[in-house]
N, C-alpha and C positions, 0 to 999 in steps of 0.2 A: 492334832491341831485344834486350838480353841480360838474363839473370837476375842480380840482385844477389847475388853470392856471392864469398867469399874462399877461395882454395885455396892450401895450403902445398905448394910443390914441393920434394921431398926432394933432388933433384939439385942445385939451385942454392941452396936455402935461402931463397928469397924468397917473399913472399906476393903472389899474382896476383889482381887484381880491383879494386885501387885506381885512381883516376884520377891519371895522372902529369902534373903541371902543369909548363909551361915556366917559365923564370926570370921572364919578364914577367908571366905569369899568377900566379905566386907573389907577386910584388910587388903586383899589383892585388888579389889575394885578401887579403893582409895589410892593405892600405890600407882595403879594404871592411870588414874585421873591426874595425879601429880606429874607423872612422866609425860603425859600427852598435852598438858596445859602449856600454852605459849608463855604466859606470865603467871607466876605463882604469887598469890596474895598471902602474905604472912598473917594478916589479920583474920583470915578465914578460920572459922571454928574447926578444930580437928575432928575428923570422922564425919564431916558434912559431905555426903555424897549427892545431895540434891534430891530430886524426885526419883524414887526407885523405878525400874523399868516395869512396864505392863507385860503380863504373861501372854505369850502367843502359842505355847505348847503345854501339854499335860503329860508329865512323866509318871508312869505307873509301875509299881513293882507287885508282881503276883507270886504267891507261894503255892506250890503244888507238890504232890508226892507221886513217885513213879509206881507205887504198889497199890494205891486205891484211888478213889475219886475225890479226895479232899483237895480243895483249891479255893483261893480267894485273893482279892487285892488287899495287900497289907498297908500300903501307903501310896499317896499321890503327891507330886510336887508340881506346882505351876512354875514354869521356866520360860525364859525368852530365848537364850542361846547358851548351849552347853559347851564347856571345855572339858578336856580330859581330867583335869584336877577336880573341878566341881562335880562331874559325874562320878568320879572315884570316891570322893568324900561322901556323897549321898548313898552310893552303893554299900560302902563299908558301914555306914551308919545303920542302914536297914539290916545288914547281916548281924551287926552287934546287938540290935534290939531283938531280933529273932532268937539269937543264941541265949540272951538273957531270959526269954520266955520259955526256954526249953525246946525250941525248934532247931534241929540240927541241919545246917546248910551243907549240902554235899556238892552242889553244882550251881553255876550261874550261866544262864543262857541269854544271848542277845540276838536281835534281828539284824537286818542288813543296814542299820543306821551307821553313818560314817564315824561316829564317836566310839562305837563298841570295839572295833579292831585296835585303835591306839590304846584304849584302856586295857584290853587284854594283854597287849604286848608290853605295857608298862609294868606289869606285875612280875615279881621275881619267880622264876619257874622252879619247881621241884625236880622235874625230869627234863634236862636239856635235850633239844632236838637239833639235828644237823641243819635243818632249815631255819631255826630260830623261832619257830612257832611255839607260843606258850599255851599249854592246855591244862596245866595244873599249877596251883600256887598254895602258899601256906595260909591256913586260916588263923589270922592273928588273934582271934578270940578262943580258939581251941587248937593249939599247935599240933596236937596228936592226930588231928583229922585234916586231910587236905580238902581243897575246894577245886573241883574240876570245871573247866570252861568249855562252852559249846556255842556254836552258831545254829540258828534255826534251820532245820533241814528243808522246809518248803521255800524259804528265801534262797537257799543254796540251789535248789532245783531251778528256780527262775533265773538265777545268774548263769547257770550252765546253759539254759536255753538261750539267754541273751548272747552268750559267747558264740554259740552255734549260729544264731541269727545274723550276727555281724560278720561271720566268716565267709569271705569270698564275695560279699555283696558290695558293689560300687555305690557311690553316693553322687547325687546330682545337686549342684548349687542352683540358686535362683538365676544366676547369670548363664546357666547352661553348661558350665564346666563340670566334667566328670572327675571325681576324686577316687583314688584307689581305695580298696577295702581297708577298714581299720584293723581287721584281724583275718588271718588266713591259717586256720588250724592245720597242722601237718604232723603226722607221726608215721615212722617207718617208710617214709617216702610217699605216703598216700595222703591226699587232702581230705579234710572233713569240713564240708561246706553246707550251707543252707540250700544250695541248689539241688541237692539230692532230695530234700523234703519237697521242694517245689516240683521237681520232676515226677515224684510219686503222686502228688496231688493232682497235677495236670493230667496224668494218665488215667486216673480212675474217678475223677470228679463227676463225670457224666453217667457213670454206671450205678445202677440201683444196688446191686450186690457186689461188694468189693471187700478186699482183705482188711484194709485200714478204714473200717466204717466210722471210727471216731474222728478221723482227720477231716476237718471241714474248713470253711473259709475263715472262721474266727481264729483257727490255729495258725494260719498262714499270714494273713494281713492283720497285723497287730496295731493297736492304737494305745494311747496313754492309759486307758482303763483296762483293756484286755491283757496288756503286758504284765499287770499285777495279779492276774488270775493264775493260781497254781494248777488248776485242773487243765488248762490249755497247755501249760508246759509239760504236764504229765502225759498228754496225748502224743507229743512229739518224741520226748525222751522216754520211750517205753520199749518193752520186749516185743510187742506186736509190730512196732515200727522196724526194729532190727530184723525180725523174721520176714517182714514184707519186702524189705530191701534185699535180703539174702535170696529170697525166692526169685527176684528179678534177675539175679546174676549179672548185675552191672559191673563193669570193670572199674577197679579202683575204689570200691565202696566197702571193703572189708573193715577198715579202721572206723568208718562211720558206724557200722553195725556194732563194733566192739564198744565204741564210745556210748552209744545209746544203751547197750546192755549193762555196762558197768554203772552208769548213772541211775538206771532203773532199779538195779539190785540194791544200790546204796539207799535209795529213797524207800523201797519196799521194806527193807530191814528196820528202818526207823519210822515206819508208818503203820505198825500194827494197832488197829483201833480197839478190838475187843477179842475175847477168847474164841469166839466162833468165826471170826473173819478168815482165819487160815483154812477152816473147813469149807466155809461158804464160797470163798474165792478160789479154792483148790491151789493155794499158794502157801507153802510152809514158811516163807519169809515173813509172813504176817503174825506168826505165832508168838505167844508170850515167851519171855526168857526165864527159864527155870534152872539153868545149869551154867556155872561160870566157864565151863569148857564147851559151850555151844559152838557148833561148826560155823555159825554165822559170824563169829568173831574173826575166824580165819578168812572168811569171805571179805569182810571189811578191810583186813590187812592186804588182801590180794588187790582190792580196788585201789587202795592207797599206793601200793607198789606200782600199779599200772601208770598212775599219774606221776610218780616220782621218776620212773624210767623215762617218761615223756619229757619231764623237765631236764633230766640229764642229757637227753638227746638234743634238746633245744640249746643247752649251754655249750655243746660241742661244735655248734655251727660257727664257721669263720665269718661272722657278720658283726655289725654293731649291736650293742645291747638293745637299742630301740627296735632294730629290725628282727632280732631273734625273738623278742617278746611277742611279735605278731603271730608266731607259729605255735603259741601255747596259750592256755586259758589265762585270764587275768590273775595277778598275784593275790588279790583279795579272795578270789574264788578258791584258789588252791590252798591258801592258808586256812580259809573257813572249812574246807573239806578235811584237811589234816586235823585241825582242832576238834571238829565234831566227832570224827572217828575215834581219835585217841581219848577225847573227853568222855564220850559215851562208854567206851570199853572200860576205862579206868573207874568211872563212877558206878556203873552197874556191877562190876566185879567187886568193888569196895562194899557195896550193899550186900552182896552174897557172902562176903567174909564176915560182915557184921551180923548177918542173920545166922550164919553157922556158929559164931561165937555165942550168940544168945539162945541157940537151940530153936529158932523159929524159922519156918520155911519162908522163902522170899520168891515172889512172882512179880516180874517187872514187865510193864507195858511200855514199849518203846515210843508209843504215841504220846506219852507224858513228857517226852523230851522235845516237844514242839510247843509253839506259842499259839496254838489254836484257841486255847482258853482265853488268853488276853485279847485276841482278835475278836472272839465272840463277845467279850465284855465291852469292847469299844463299839461293836455293832449294836448292842442293847442300849448303850449310852445314846447313840444317835437316834435309835427308835423311840426312846422316851421323850425326845425333843419334838416329836411330831413333824410338822413341816419345816422346822428349823433344824437343819442338819449340821449346824455350826455353832455349838453351845459355847457359852463363856465359862469362866472358872467357877462362878457361883452355881450355875446350872449343872456343871459336871460334878461338883461336890454333892449337890442335892440328889442328883441321879444315882451317884455311887452309894449314898446312904439308903436310898430307896431300893436299889438292887440287893444290897446286903440284908435289909429287913425282909424283903420278899424271899430270899434264900433261907433265912433263919426260920421264918414262920411257915415255910412251905411244908405241907403234910401230904405224904403220898397216900393216895387212896388205894383200895384193894383192886388189884388187876382183874378185870373181868375176862372171862373166857373159859373154855372147857378143857384147858390143858394147864399143867403146872408151869410155874415161872422157870426162866432159864436158870440152870444150875451154876453154882460158883465154879470157876475154872479148876479149883482144887479137886472137885468131886466129879470131874468129867470122866475119869477112869472108873468110877464106881457105877456108872450107868451101864446096864446091860439089858438090852431089850427095849421095847417101846415104853414111852412114858405113860403111866396110867391116866386115863381121862377122869374128869370130875363127873360124878353121877348126876343125872338129870331127874328132877322131880316131875311126875306126871300130873297134869292139871285136869280136873274133872269139868266137863262141860255139861251144863243142865239144858235139856231140850224143853 
């Protein structure tokens, strides 16, 4: 979000802050204006749309690579309100410019914005699915290479937590009337509700030493800010939560544990940060992908099969469609899960095939299939504004140039310490024995 503000630049003589419409968008806007006008004046000059809208949002496209640390914002658009058509035209324009520069686009990822799902579904699929979810499409600038589509895994994790949070929880209106729960997750005859999380928290909240030491008040009582925190969602939908509930042996909580376990494994597989994280965390799901036949691909398909069976079970209920949907996660969450699993599998295996054809080894970090880099970019944008956390278009563009210059001119100094630097993941197998230390020079002290 940016502040609606117009700035006159003395150097160029232009006014910054308006939305710059593409030619197709101008024609659509002119047609919409003619259709919505009560009285059409024939004397009005053609193409006169009046004053263009002032931008209220900043649409950024960032390019990143799954095999190294190259990343950066390639283009930014000031926009006011996006439609599927305008968003699609901008996206394909960016893809075309990158392909012209020699940058091969293999995947497009979007966050939880409401415009991303309609755009993905509007693309012609290469591989049809029974559910109708589109996860790959034709690259119109390079037809021999497909483009895979994904949703951001951290956003999906938050939507899973929100589905669980609304399951079985009644709502109270200001008038005192109690409304039934919006969602009541149910699989294999067992309910998956938020009350299980509350029950575990209430039992151990007063104890100093407890099994779920990360489960605290912030995880339970969410507000408009904490609901956007991915870490809080990871505390609830975790393997430790599933193990803690299993240890209690509460009746009817088996499917709750399975739900937490499957969502945790999905997020861990797509959350490997660096080569040493799998060793440090003692979790092989964090490791790099080096083989197209990695067993974690089968794990992802098993997770997807679990939710597909759940959907089939829901569809077999002899109830109205609106009532059946309350027993299953939201349609957008399920579509995002299927699109991300199939898109990540197809994209990573495509890169392995390309590497095998060129004779170069490919090492893929699943962390690169997340939008943490663009979130970090927006955070630095707000930091550069000082006390003003709501910049306008001119400030956002100026800060973007400043961040780009800082990154280009940054020079890494020599790492100080008595040990060597961390080895590249390719050379991890070559290390045998302790890493040699740097020799220390003795200093003479005169008395």
